[in-house]
Phi, psi and omega in degrees: 000133179281167183294312181301322178290316176301318178292320172306309179298321180297319180296320180288320180296337183298327183265008182243156180270158176300129183273343191208147178237134173254116187250219190294325182286347176078208183265091176262168184303326179290329176290313174308315181296321178295318182291326176297313179301314175305312182296319177304311185281323184253338181073331176228134184224135176255129185237134173259128179262113189287163185291339185269007172293121183283339184277150177285143183301319180294326180291314178301312180296324180286333181285315173305310181297320182287308181295318187255013185044041177265164179247143177291134177252303174194169172219131181231112181060243186256021178242144176233152179231131178232159184226144170211126177292130179280145177282323183252330180246058182295119189236330187245126182260106179285141176295152181274000000 
């Protein structure tokens, strides 16, 4: 992903609320399925990692990106943003 594309996605992510919270149970397959569904529907997802989560934020981020073929956009504090182009619900047109 190019810098211009990442900046564009950051500007979109700035205006959205976290769609999902990851808590004490961490990143289980059910949570990954939810993130997968959200990425297919919205293409960009903001996730809040609660303070009681035992897993490291960077480990969670890398697992989401690896398992779901998503791309890292940004992380601010306890929030992360990931993007994956939807096959059926194309909503975001990235600049070239």
